[in-house]
Biopython code that builds the backbone (N, CA, C, O; Angstrom):
import numpy as np
from Bio.PDB.StructureBuilder import StructureBuilder

atoms = [
    (1, "MET", "N", (5.631, 15.330, 2.986)),
    (1, "MET", "CA", (4.196, 15.198, 2.885)),
    (1, "MET", "C", (3.595, 15.287, 4.283)),
    (1, "MET", "O", (4.112, 14.677, 5.219)),
    (2, "ARG", "N", (2.515, 16.038, 4.432)),
    (2, "ARG", "CA", (1.877, 16.202, 5.730)),
    (2, "ARG", "C", (1.167, 14.910, 6.148)),
    (2, "ARG", "O", (0.667, 14.188, 5.285)),
    (3, "PRO", "N", (1.109, 14.597, 7.460)),
    (3, "PRO", "CA", (0.480, 13.360, 7.939)),
    (3, "PRO", "C", (-0.954, 13.186, 7.451)),
    (3, "PRO", "O", (-1.352, 12.072, 7.112)),
    (4, "GLU", "N", (-1.752, 14.281, 7.408)),
    (4, "GLU", "CA", (-3.132, 14.122, 6.961)),
    (4, "GLU", "C", (-3.194, 13.740, 5.489)),
    (4, "GLU", "O", (-4.125, 13.052, 5.072)),
    (5, "THR", "N", (-2.204, 14.183, 4.682)),
    (5, "THR", "CA", (-2.152, 13.800, 3.274)),
    (5, "THR", "C", (-1.860, 12.318, 3.137)),
    (5, "THR", "O", (-2.477, 11.632, 2.322)),
    (6, "ILE", "N", (-0.919, 11.822, 3.934)),
    (6, "ILE", "CA", (-0.585, 10.398, 3.896)),
    (6, "ILE", "C", (-1.795, 9.571, 4.300)),
    (6, "ILE", "O", (-2.131, 8.603, 3.618)),
    (7, "SER", "N", (-2.455, 9.931, 5.394)),
    (7, "SER", "CA", (-3.623, 9.190, 5.855)),
    (7, "SER", "C", (-4.715, 9.182, 4.797)),
    (7, "SER", "O", (-5.333, 8.147, 4.548)),
    (8, "LYS", "N", (-4.957, 10.335, 4.171)),
    (8, "LYS", "CA", (-5.985, 10.411, 3.145)),
    (8, "LYS", "C", (-5.630, 9.523, 1.961)),
    (8, "LYS", "O", (-6.500, 8.841, 1.418)),
    (9, "ARG", "N", (-4.356, 9.523, 1.552)),
    (9, "ARG", "CA", (-3.934, 8.699, 0.429)),
    (9, "ARG", "C", (-4.184, 7.228, 0.718)),
    (9, "ARG", "O", (-4.706, 6.509, -0.134)),
    (10, "HIS", "N", (-3.814, 6.772, 1.918)),
    (10, "HIS", "CA", (-4.011, 5.368, 2.266)),
    (10, "HIS", "C", (-5.495, 5.030, 2.350)),
    (10, "HIS", "O", (-5.894, 3.945, 1.926)),
    (11, "SER", "N", (-6.313, 5.914, 2.879)),
    (11, "SER", "CA", (-7.746, 5.629, 2.956)),
    (11, "SER", "C", (-8.362, 5.632, 1.558)),
    (11, "SER", "O", (-9.258, 4.834, 1.282)),
    (12, "ASP", "N", (-7.899, 6.519, 0.667)),
    (12, "ASP", "CA", (-8.391, 6.522, -0.706)),
    (12, "ASP", "C", (-8.063, 5.211, -1.403)),
    (12, "ASP", "O", (-8.904, 4.660, -2.113)),
    (13, "ASN", "N", (-6.839, 4.702, -1.207)),
    (13, "ASN", "CA", (-6.457, 3.419, -1.795)),
    (13, "ASN", "C", (-7.324, 2.304, -1.249)),
    (13, "ASN", "O", (-7.757, 1.433, -2.003)),
    (14, "ALA", "N", (-7.587, 2.316, 0.057)),
    (14, "ALA", "CA", (-8.411, 1.275, 0.667)),
    (14, "ALA", "C", (-9.821, 1.293, 0.086)),
    (14, "ALA", "O", (-10.427, 0.238, -0.101)),
    (15, "GLU", "N", (-10.354, 2.495, -0.204)),
    (15, "GLU", "CA", (-11.698, 2.589, -0.759)),
    (15, "GLU", "C", (-11.769, 2.037, -2.173)),
    (15, "GLU", "O", (-12.831, 1.580, -2.596)),
    (16, "ARG", "N", (-10.680, 2.066, -2.906)),
    (16, "ARG", "CA", (-10.672, 1.560, -4.277)),
    (16, "ARG", "C", (-10.556, 0.045, -4.340)),
    (16, "ARG", "O", (-10.873, -0.556, -5.366)),
    (17, "ARG", "N", (-10.107, -0.578, -3.260)),
    (17, "ARG", "CA", (-9.942, -2.029, -3.252)),
    (17, "ARG", "C", (-11.295, -2.710, -3.142)),
    (17, "ARG", "O", (-12.232, -2.181, -2.543)),
    (18, "GLY", "N", (-11.375, -3.883, -3.729)),
    (18, "GLY", "CA", (-12.601, -4.659, -3.644)),
    (18, "GLY", "C", (-12.800, -5.321, -2.296)),
    (18, "GLY", "O", (-13.930, -5.626, -1.916)),
    (19, "GLU", "N", (-11.720, -5.547, -1.568)),
    (19, "GLU", "CA", (-11.830, -6.202, -0.268)),
    (19, "GLU", "C", (-10.727, -5.727, 0.664)),
    (19, "GLU", "O", (-9.704, -5.199, 0.229)),
    (20, "ARG", "N", (-10.954, -5.923, 1.937)),
    (20, "ARG", "CA", (-10.023, -5.472, 2.968)),
    (20, "ARG", "C", (-8.776, -6.337, 2.986)),
    (20, "ARG", "O", (-8.852, -7.561, 2.877)),
    (21, "ARG", "N", (-7.631, -5.691, 3.125)),
    (21, "ARG", "CA", (-6.379, -6.428, 3.269)),
    (21, "ARG", "C", (-6.129, -6.732, 4.734)),
    (21, "ARG", "O", (-6.554, -5.987, 5.616)),
    (22, "ARG", "N", (-5.434, -7.837, 4.984)),
    (22, "ARG", "CA", (-5.087, -8.259, 6.340)),
    (22, "ARG", "C", (-3.592, -8.105, 6.542)),
    (22, "ARG", "O", (-2.801, -8.397, 5.645)),
    (23, "ARG", "N", (-3.207, -7.642, 7.728)),
    (23, "ARG", "CA", (-1.781, -7.487, 8.050)),
    (23, "ARG", "C", (-1.133, -8.849, 8.188)),
    (23, "ARG", "O", (-1.672, -9.755, 8.823)),
    (24, "VAL", "N", (0.038, -8.974, 7.577)),
    (24, "VAL", "CA", (0.835, -10.192, 7.668)),
    (24, "VAL", "C", (2.310, -9.805, 7.619)),
    (24, "VAL", "O", (2.656, -8.650, 7.373)),
    (25, "LEU", "N", (3.143, -10.762, 7.849)),
    (25, "LEU", "CA", (4.575, -10.601, 7.617)),
    (25, "LEU", "C", (5.048, -11.920, 7.033)),
    (25, "LEU", "O", (5.349, -12.865, 7.763)),
    (26, "LYS", "N", (5.111, -11.973, 5.711)),
    (26, "LYS", "CA", (5.481, -13.197, 4.995)),
    (26, "LYS", "C", (6.626, -12.894, 4.045)),
    (26, "LYS", "O", (6.675, -11.833, 3.422)),
    (27, "GLY", "N", (7.539, -13.839, 3.947)),
    (27, "GLY", "CA", (8.611, -13.716, 2.974)),
    (27, "GLY", "C", (8.068, -13.879, 1.567)),
    (27, "GLY", "O", (7.127, -14.638, 1.335)),
    (28, "ALA", "N", (8.667, -13.161, 0.632)),
    (28, "ALA", "CA", (8.248, -13.246, -0.768)),
    (28, "ALA", "C", (9.445, -12.983, -1.664)),
    (28, "ALA", "O", (10.477, -12.476, -1.224)),
    (29, "ARG", "N", (9.284, -13.336, -2.922)),
    (29, "ARG", "CA", (10.272, -13.007, -3.947)),
    (29, "ARG", "C", (9.549, -12.368, -5.112)),
    (29, "ARG", "O", (8.472, -12.807, -5.514)),
    (30, "ILE", "N", (10.154, -11.331, -5.644)),
    (30, "ILE", "CA", (9.666, -10.682, -6.850)),
    (30, "ILE", "C", (10.460, -11.277, -8.001)),
    (30, "ILE", "O", (11.689, -11.210, -8.019)),
    (31, "VAL", "N", (9.754, -11.860, -8.960)),
    (31, "VAL", "CA", (10.382, -12.580, -10.072)),
    (31, "VAL", "C", (10.030, -11.847, -11.366)),
    (31, "VAL", "O", (8.856, -11.601, -11.646)),
    (32, "PHE", "N", (11.061, -11.496, -12.162)),
    (32, "PHE", "CA", (10.808, -10.792, -13.419)),
    (32, "PHE", "C", (11.953, -11.049, -14.388)),
    (32, "PHE", "O", (12.860, -11.830, -14.102)),
    (33, "ASN", "N", (11.901, -10.383, -15.542)),
    (33, "ASN", "CA", (12.948, -10.515, -16.555)),
    (33, "ASN", "C", (13.090, -11.970, -16.994)),
    (33, "ASN", "O", (14.186, -12.530, -17.008)),
    (34, "ASN", "N", (11.945, -12.569, -17.354)),
    (34, "ASN", "CA", (11.919, -13.973, -17.790)),
    (34, "ASN", "C", (12.560, -14.912, -16.777)),
    (34, "ASN", "O", (13.242, -15.870, -17.143)),
    (35, "ARG", "N", (12.333, -14.626, -15.501)),
    (35, "ARG", "CA", (12.829, -15.426, -14.375)),
    (35, "ARG", "C", (14.341, -15.312, -14.147)),
    (35, "ARG", "O", (14.909, -16.069, -13.360)),
    (36, "PHE", "N", (14.992, -14.364, -14.836)),
    (36, "PHE", "CA", (16.423, -14.155, -14.615)),
    (36, "PHE", "C", (16.702, -13.226, -13.446)),
    (36, "PHE", "O", (17.832, -13.164, -12.962)),
    (37, "SER", "N", (15.680, -12.496, -12.981)),
    (37, "SER", "CA", (15.871, -11.537, -11.891)),
    (37, "SER", "C", (14.951, -11.865, -10.725)),
    (37, "SER", "O", (13.759, -12.113, -10.904)),
    (38, "LEU", "N", (15.529, -11.861, -9.525)),
    (38, "LEU", "CA", (14.788, -12.121, -8.289)),
    (38, "LEU", "C", (15.131, -11.051, -7.266)),
    (38, "LEU", "O", (16.291, -10.663, -7.131)),
    (39, "LEU", "N", (14.119, -10.575, -6.544)),
    (39, "LEU", "CA", (14.321, -9.640, -5.443)),
    (39, "LEU", "C", (13.650, -10.209, -4.202)),
    (39, "LEU", "O", (12.497, -10.636, -4.265)),
    (40, "ASP", "N", (14.346, -10.221, -3.092)),
    (40, "ASP", "CA", (13.737, -10.629, -1.835)),
    (40, "ASP", "C", (12.878, -9.493, -1.310)),
    (40, "ASP", "O", (13.219, -8.318, -1.446)),
    (41, "ALA", "N", (11.762, -9.865, -0.710)),
    (41, "ALA", "CA", (10.821, -8.875, -0.191)),
    (41, "ALA", "C", (10.031, -9.501, 0.950)),
    (41, "ALA", "O", (10.152, -10.693, 1.234)),
    (42, "SER", "N", (9.221, -8.674, 1.594)),
    (42, "SER", "CA", (8.267, -9.192, 2.571)),
    (42, "SER", "C", (6.897, -8.621, 2.246)),
    (42, "SER", "O", (6.771, -7.477, 1.807)),
    (43, "VAL", "N", (5.881, -9.431, 2.468)),
    (43, "VAL", "CA", (4.506, -9.000, 2.280)),
    (43, "VAL", "C", (4.026, -8.448, 3.613)),
    (43, "VAL", "O", (4.119, -9.124, 4.637)),
    (44, "ARG", "N", (3.513, -7.221, 3.603)),
    (44, "ARG", "CA", (3.087, -6.550, 4.832)),
    (44, "ARG", "C", (1.579, -6.617, 5.053)),
    (44, "ARG", "O", (1.120, -6.667, 6.194)),
    (45, "ASP", "N", (0.810, -6.618, 3.970)),
    (45, "ASP", "CA", (-0.616, -6.891, 4.070)),
    (45, "ASP", "C", (-1.064, -7.548, 2.776)),
    (45, "ASP", "O", (-0.414, -7.415, 1.740)),
    (46, "ILE", "N", (-2.191, -8.265, 2.850)),
    (46, "ILE", "CA", (-2.560, -9.128, 1.730)),
    (46, "ILE", "C", (-4.066, -9.337, 1.688)),
    (46, "ILE", "O", (-4.745, -9.310, 2.715)),
    (47, "SER", "N", (-4.572, -9.546, 0.477)),
    (47, "SER", "CA", (-5.954, -9.965, 0.258)),
    (47, "SER", "C", (-5.938, -10.908, -0.945)),
    (47, "SER", "O", (-4.886, -11.186, -1.520)),
    (48, "ARG", "N", (-7.099, -11.382, -1.305)),
    (48, "ARG", "CA", (-7.190, -12.257, -2.485)),
    (48, "ARG", "C", (-6.768, -11.518, -3.749)),
    (48, "ARG", "O", (-6.305, -12.140, -4.705)),
    (49, "SER", "N", (-6.926, -10.177, -3.762)),
    (49, "SER", "CA", (-6.713, -9.418, -4.996)),
    (49, "SER", "C", (-5.424, -8.600, -5.052)),
    (49, "SER", "O", (-5.116, -8.027, -6.097)),
    (50, "GLY", "N", (-4.663, -8.528, -3.958)),
    (50, "GLY", "CA", (-3.436, -7.737, -4.005)),
    (50, "GLY", "C", (-2.687, -7.764, -2.687)),
    (50, "GLY", "O", (-3.105, -8.413, -1.728)),
    (51, "CYS", "N", (-1.570, -7.047, -2.654)),
    (51, "CYS", "CA", (-0.782, -6.992, -1.430)),
    (51, "CYS", "C", (0.117, -5.755, -1.428)),
    (51, "CYS", "O", (0.340, -5.110, -2.453)),
    (52, "ARG", "N", (0.616, -5.458, -0.246)),
    (52, "ARG", "CA", (1.624, -4.405, -0.090)),
    (52, "ARG", "C", (2.927, -5.113, 0.254)),
    (52, "ARG", "O", (2.986, -5.922, 1.181)),
    (53, "ILE", "N", (3.960, -4.798, -0.500)),
    (53, "ILE", "CA", (5.252, -5.442, -0.288)),
    (53, "ILE", "C", (6.291, -4.423, 0.145)),
    (53, "ILE", "O", (6.185, -3.231, -0.140)),
    (54, "ARG", "N", (7.278, -4.921, 0.831)),
    (54, "ARG", "CA", (8.430, -4.097, 1.213)),
    (54, "ARG", "C", (9.671, -4.805, 0.686)),
    (54, "ARG", "O", (9.948, -5.954, 1.033)),
    (55, "LEU", "N", (10.412, -4.095, -0.160)),
    (55, "LEU", "CA", (11.639, -4.629, -0.731)),
    (55, "LEU", "C", (12.775, -4.527, 0.281)),
    (55, "LEU", "O", (12.777, -3.640, 1.135)),
    (56, "ASN", "N", (13.727, -5.426, 0.182)),
    (56, "ASN", "CA", (14.905, -5.361, 1.053)),
    (56, "ASN", "C", (15.877, -4.272, 0.609)),
    (56, "ASN", "O", (16.737, -3.853, 1.384)),
    (57, "HIS", "N", (15.743, -3.810, -0.641)),
    (57, "HIS", "CA", (16.610, -2.770, -1.194)),
    (57, "HIS", "C", (15.753, -1.802, -2.005)),
    (57, "HIS", "O", (14.761, -2.224, -2.598)),
    (58, "PRO", "N", (16.102, -0.531, -2.048)),
    (58, "PRO", "CA", (15.297, 0.455, -2.790)),
    (58, "PRO", "C", (15.557, 0.386, -4.295)),
    (58, "PRO", "O", (16.371, 1.140, -4.829)),
    (59, "LEU", "N", (14.868, -0.514, -4.963)),
    (59, "LEU", "CA", (14.989, -0.674, -6.405)),
    (59, "LEU", "C", (13.641, -0.416, -7.064)),
    (59, "LEU", "O", (12.593, -0.701, -6.483)),
    (60, "LYS", "N", (13.672, 0.124, -8.276)),
    (60, "LYS", "CA", (12.433, 0.363, -9.014)),
    (60, "LYS", "C", (11.927, -0.957, -9.582)),
    (60, "LYS", "O", (12.658, -1.685, -10.252)),
    (61, "LEU", "N", (10.664, -1.248, -9.299)),
    (61, "LEU", "CA", (10.056, -2.485, -9.801)),
    (61, "LEU", "C", (9.557, -2.302, -11.229)),
    (61, "LEU", "O", (9.202, -1.193, -11.629)),
    (62, "PRO", "N", (9.530, -3.393, -12.002)),
    (62, "PRO", "CA", (8.904, -3.317, -13.328)),
    (62, "PRO", "C", (7.383, -3.214, -13.174)),
    (62, "PRO", "O", (6.857, -3.392, -12.076)),
    (63, "SER", "N", (6.692, -2.932, -14.252)),
    (63, "SER", "CA", (5.236, -2.760, -14.174)),
    (63, "SER", "C", (4.496, -4.077, -13.964)),
    (63, "SER", "O", (3.397, -4.081, -13.410)),
    (64, "THR", "N", (5.075, -5.186, -14.395)),
    (64, "THR", "CA", (4.479, -6.508, -14.160)),
    (64, "THR", "C", (5.562, -7.473, -13.701)),
    (64, "THR", "O", (6.722, -7.348, -14.094)),
    (65, "PHE", "N", (5.182, -8.431, -12.873)),
    (65, "PHE", "CA", (6.120, -9.413, -12.326)),
    (65, "PHE", "C", (5.329, -10.500, -11.620)),
    (65, "PHE", "O", (4.100, -10.448, -11.567)),
    (66, "LEU", "N", (6.027, -11.476, -11.085)),
    (66, "LEU", "CA", (5.414, -12.506, -10.258)),
    (66, "LEU", "C", (5.743, -12.236, -8.800)),
    (66, "LEU", "O", (6.849, -11.802, -8.479)),
    (67, "VAL", "N", (4.789, -12.491, -7.919)),
    (67, "VAL", "CA", (5.054, -12.510, -6.486)),
    (67, "VAL", "C", (5.058, -13.980, -6.094)),
    (67, "VAL", "O", (4.034, -14.658, -6.180)),
    (68, "ALA", "N", (6.218, -14.469, -5.663)),
    (68, "ALA", "CA", (6.369, -15.873, -5.275)),
    (68, "ALA", "C", (6.471, -15.956, -3.755)),
    (68, "ALA", "O", (7.102, -15.117, -3.113)),
    (69, "PHE", "N", (5.846, -16.970, -3.203)),
    (69, "PHE", "CA", (5.878, -17.222, -1.767)),
    (69, "PHE", "C", (6.713, -18.469, -1.538)),
    (69, "PHE", "O", (6.204, -19.581, -1.677)),
    (70, "PRO", "N", (8.005, -18.309, -1.184)),
    (70, "PRO", "CA", (8.917, -19.444, -1.061)),
    (70, "PRO", "C", (8.393, -20.525, -0.104)),
    (70, "PRO", "O", (7.805, -20.238, 0.939)),
    (71, "GLY", "N", (8.629, -21.758, -0.502)),
    (71, "GLY", "CA", (8.235, -22.893, 0.323)),
    (71, "GLY", "C", (6.785, -23.298, 0.185)),
    (71, "GLY", "O", (6.353, -24.261, 0.819)),
    (72, "THR", "N", (6.015, -22.578, -0.637)),
    (72, "THR", "CA", (4.594, -22.884, -0.791)),
    (72, "THR", "C", (4.231, -23.354, -2.194)),
    (72, "THR", "O", (3.181, -23.966, -2.391)),
    (73, "GLY", "N", (5.087, -23.073, -3.165)),
    (73, "GLY", "CA", (4.763, -23.367, -4.553)),
    (73, "GLY", "C", (3.816, -22.348, -5.176)),
    (73, "GLY", "O", (3.381, -22.525, -6.314)),
    (74, "VAL", "N", (3.492, -21.282, -4.445)),
    (74, "VAL", "CA", (2.536, -20.279, -4.934)),
    (74, "VAL", "C", (3.279, -19.126, -5.600)),
    (74, "VAL", "O", (4.202, -18.544, -5.030)),
    (75, "GLU", "N", (2.853, -18.815, -6.815)),
    (75, "GLU", "CA", (3.307, -17.636, -7.551)),
    (75, "GLU", "C", (2.068, -16.979, -8.134)),
    (75, "GLU", "O", (1.194, -17.654, -8.677)),
    (76, "ARG", "N", (1.997, -15.662, -8.020)),
    (76, "ARG", "CA", (0.866, -14.938, -8.594)),
    (76, "ARG", "C", (1.370, -13.809, -9.473)),
    (76, "ARG", "O", (2.244, -13.048, -9.056)),
    (77, "PRO", "N", (0.837, -13.684, -10.685)),
    (77, "PRO", "CA", (1.205, -12.556, -11.537)),
    (77, "PRO", "C", (0.668, -11.273, -10.924)),
    (77, "PRO", "O", (-0.444, -11.239, -10.399)),
    (78, "ALA", "N", (1.476, -10.210, -10.998)),
    (78, "ALA", "CA", (1.107, -8.959, -10.338)),
    (78, "ALA", "C", (1.354, -7.757, -11.231)),
    (78, "ALA", "O", (2.212, -7.773, -12.114)),
    (79, "ILE", "N", (0.577, -6.715, -10.974)),
    (79, "ILE", "CA", (0.704, -5.429, -11.658)),
    (79, "ILE", "C", (1.058, -4.399, -10.594)),
    (79, "ILE", "O", (0.390, -4.307, -9.565)),
    (80, "LEU", "N", (2.103, -3.630, -10.842)),
    (80, "LEU", "CA", (2.502, -2.583, -9.916)),
    (80, "LEU", "C", (1.486, -1.437, -9.979)),
    (80, "LEU", "O", (1.233, -0.882, -11.048)),
    (81, "ILE", "N", (0.913, -1.091, -8.829)),
    (81, "ILE", "CA", (-0.048, 0.008, -8.754)),
    (81, "ILE", "C", (0.645, 1.276, -8.277)),
    (81, "ILE", "O", (0.422, 2.354, -8.830)),
    (82, "TRP", "N", (1.486, 1.153, -7.253)),
    (82, "TRP", "CA", (2.247, 2.295, -6.750)),
    (82, "TRP", "C", (3.535, 1.796, -6.121)),
    (82, "TRP", "O", (3.631, 0.645, -5.695)),
    (83, "GLN", "N", (4.519, 2.674, -6.069)),
    (83, "GLN", "CA", (5.770, 2.386, -5.369)),
    (83, "GLN", "C", (6.268, 3.668, -4.738)),
    (83, "GLN", "O", (6.298, 4.722, -5.374)),
    (84, "ASN", "N", (6.662, 3.563, -3.470)),
    (84, "ASN", "CA", (7.220, 4.686, -2.743)),
    (84, "ASN", "C", (8.446, 4.161, -2.015)),
    (84, "ASN", "O", (8.333, 3.580, -0.936)),
    (85, "GLY", "N", (9.614, 4.366, -2.605)),
    (85, "GLY", "CA", (10.848, 3.836, -2.023)),
    (85, "GLY", "C", (10.833, 2.320, -2.013)),
    (85, "GLY", "O", (10.718, 1.685, -3.061)),
    (86, "GLN", "N", (10.948, 1.741, -0.820)),
    (86, "GLN", "CA", (11.015, 0.284, -0.698)),
    (86, "GLN", "C", (9.638, -0.363, -0.565)),
    (86, "GLN", "O", (9.554, -1.589, -0.495)),
    (87, "GLU", "N", (8.570, 0.410, -0.529)),
    (87, "GLU", "CA", (7.225, -0.149, -0.401)),
    (87, "GLU", "C", (6.477, -0.012, -1.719)),
    (87, "GLU", "O", (6.658, 0.948, -2.469)),
    (88, "ALA", "N", (5.628, -1.006, -1.977)),
    (88, "ALA", "CA", (4.850, -0.991, -3.211)),
    (88, "ALA", "C", (3.518, -1.689, -2.993)),
    (88, "ALA", "O", (3.406, -2.622, -2.198)),
    (89, "GLY", "N", (2.518, -1.217, -3.711)),
    (89, "GLY", "CA", (1.210, -1.859, -3.726)),
    (89, "GLY", "C", (1.020, -2.545, -5.064)),
    (89, "GLY", "O", (1.294, -1.967, -6.116)),
    (90, "VAL", "N", (0.546, -3.788, -5.017)),
    (90, "VAL", "CA", (0.355, -4.541, -6.250)),
    (90, "VAL", "C", (-1.049, -5.136, -6.297)),
    (90, "VAL", "O", (-1.660, -5.431, -5.270)),
    (91, "LYS", "N", (-1.530, -5.298, -7.503)),
    (91, "LYS", "CA", (-2.796, -5.977, -7.759)),
    (91, "LYS", "C", (-2.452, -7.288, -8.449)),
    (91, "LYS", "O", (-1.667, -7.310, -9.397)),
    (92, "PHE", "N", (-3.037, -8.373, -7.976)),
    (92, "PHE", "CA", (-2.789, -9.653, -8.632)),
    (92, "PHE", "C", (-3.543, -9.685, -9.956)),
    (92, "PHE", "O", (-4.701, -9.274, -10.032)),
    (93, "ALA", "N", (-2.877, -10.178, -10.998)),
    (93, "ALA", "CA", (-3.425, -10.119, -12.350)),
    (93, "ALA", "C", (-4.262, -11.335, -12.726)),
    (93, "ALA", "O", (-4.988, -11.295, -13.720)),
    (94, "ASP", "N", (-4.175, -12.416, -11.955)),
    (94, "ASP", "CA", (-5.010, -13.575, -12.272)),
    (94, "ASP", "C", (-6.409, -13.367, -11.696)),
    (94, "ASP", "O", (-6.582, -12.641, -10.717)),
    (95, "LYS", "N", (-7.387, -13.995, -12.298)),
    (95, "LYS", "CA", (-8.774, -13.798, -11.886)),
    (95, "LYS", "C", (-9.078, -14.475, -10.552)),
    (95, "LYS", "O", (-9.671, -13.857, -9.668)),
    (96, "GLU", "N", (-8.687, -15.706, -10.402)),
    (96, "GLU", "CA", (-8.960, -16.471, -9.186)),
    (96, "GLU", "C", (-7.653, -16.950, -8.577)),
    (96, "GLU", "O", (-6.803, -17.498, -9.279)),
    (97, "PRO", "N", (-7.486, -16.747, -7.282)),
    (97, "PRO", "CA", (-6.258, -17.228, -6.649)),
    (97, "PRO", "C", (-6.253, -18.754, -6.547)),
    (97, "PRO", "O", (-7.306, -19.371, -6.393)),
    (98, "PRO", "N", (-5.069, -19.358, -6.635)),
    (98, "PRO", "CA", (-4.999, -20.809, -6.460)),
    (98, "PRO", "C", (-5.341, -21.187, -5.019)),
    (98, "PRO", "O", (-5.170, -20.386, -4.100)),
    (99, "GLU", "N", (-5.817, -22.394, -4.837)),
    (99, "GLU", "CA", (-6.206, -22.881, -3.509)),
    (99, "GLU", "C", (-5.057, -22.773, -2.510)),
    (99, "GLU", "O", (-5.277, -22.431, -1.348)),
    (100, "ALA", "N", (-3.838, -23.062, -2.953)),
    (100, "ALA", "CA", (-2.682, -22.977, -2.049)),
    (100, "ALA", "C", (-2.480, -21.539, -1.555)),
    (100, "ALA", "O", (-2.031, -21.336, -0.427)),
    (101, "PHE", "N", (-2.805, -20.544, -2.383)),
    (101, "PHE", "CA", (-2.687, -19.153, -1.955)),
    (101, "PHE", "C", (-3.702, -18.826, -0.859)),
    (101, "PHE", "O", (-3.384, -18.116, 0.095)),
    (102, "LEU", "N", (-4.903, -19.335, -0.998)),
    (102, "LEU", "CA", (-5.950, -19.051, -0.012)),
    (102, "LEU", "C", (-5.547, -19.525, 1.382)),
    (102, "LEU", "O", (-5.954, -18.932, 2.381)),
    (103, "ARG", "N", (-4.756, -20.583, 1.454)),
    (103, "ARG", "CA", (-4.277, -21.069, 2.751)),
    (103, "ARG", "C", (-3.255, -20.122, 3.375)),
    (103, "ARG", "O", (-3.003, -20.207, 4.577)),
    (104, "LEU", "N", (-2.660, -19.218, 2.586)),
    (104, "LEU", "CA", (-1.709, -18.241, 3.110)),
    (104, "LEU", "C", (-2.393, -17.051, 3.775)),
    (104, "LEU", "O", (-1.774, -16.338, 4.564)),
    (105, "LEU", "N", (-3.668, -16.837, 3.456)),
    (105, "LEU", "CA", (-4.386, -15.684, 3.978)),
    (105, "LEU", "C", (-4.689, -15.864, 5.466)),
    (105, "LEU", "O", (-5.021, -16.961, 5.914)),
    (106, "PRO", "N", (-4.571, -14.779, 6.219)),
    (106, "PRO", "CA", (-4.941, -14.855, 7.644)),
    (106, "PRO", "C", (-6.430, -15.133, 7.790)),
    (106, "PRO", "O", (-7.204, -14.908, 6.859)),
    (107, "ASP", "N", (-6.824, -15.616, 8.943)),
    (107, "ASP", "CA", (-8.224, -15.884, 9.252)),
    (107, "ASP", "C", (-9.054, -14.645, 8.998)),
    (107, "ASP", "O", (-8.726, -13.571, 9.500)),
    (108, "GLN", "N", (-10.118, -14.770, 8.231)),
    (108, "GLN", "CA", (-10.937, -13.641, 7.813)),
    (108, "GLN", "C", (-12.042, -13.291, 8.824)),
    (108, "GLN", "O", (-12.807, -12.361, 8.570)),
    (109, "ARG", "N", (-12.152, -13.985, 9.938)),
    (109, "ARG", "CA", (-13.262, -13.766, 10.863)),
    (109, "ARG", "C", (-13.114, -12.502, 11.696)),
    (109, "ARG", "O", (-14.120, -11.979, 12.175)),
    (110, "THR", "N", (-11.889, -11.984, 11.892)),
    (110, "THR", "CA", (-11.704, -10.823, 12.765)),
    (110, "THR", "C", (-11.798, -9.534, 11.996)),
    (110, "THR", "O", (-11.666, -8.457, 12.578)),
]
sb = StructureBuilder()
sb.init_structure("model")
sb.init_model(0)
sb.init_chain("A")
sb.init_seg("    ")
for serial, (resi, resn, name, xyz) in enumerate(atoms, 1):
    if name == "N":
        sb.init_residue(resn, " ", resi, " ")
    sb.init_atom(name, np.array(xyz, "f"), 0.0, 1.0, " ", f" {name:<3s}", serial, name[0])
structure = sb.get_structure()
């Protein structure tokens, strides 16, 4: 894929989002299959409504799952929007994020 195509794709995705995502590097777990399956991952950017994750292994994600943030007690239901190898974009399926999740977000002033 040509660099201008990649840039356009990412800018198109950003325009469809309701709010700007912030860069982060947070550990996460993808939980699915009635909690019988777990995948380690990292969150690369995040907002109240979704995030971009990077899997530790190139596995195909299911269409719905939980994104859990270890050590915080926070789990959010998610819908897979796109996946390209080990990276994926997800939209959180709950309407309002829990208060504990809001504390995970980077400072919104910058």
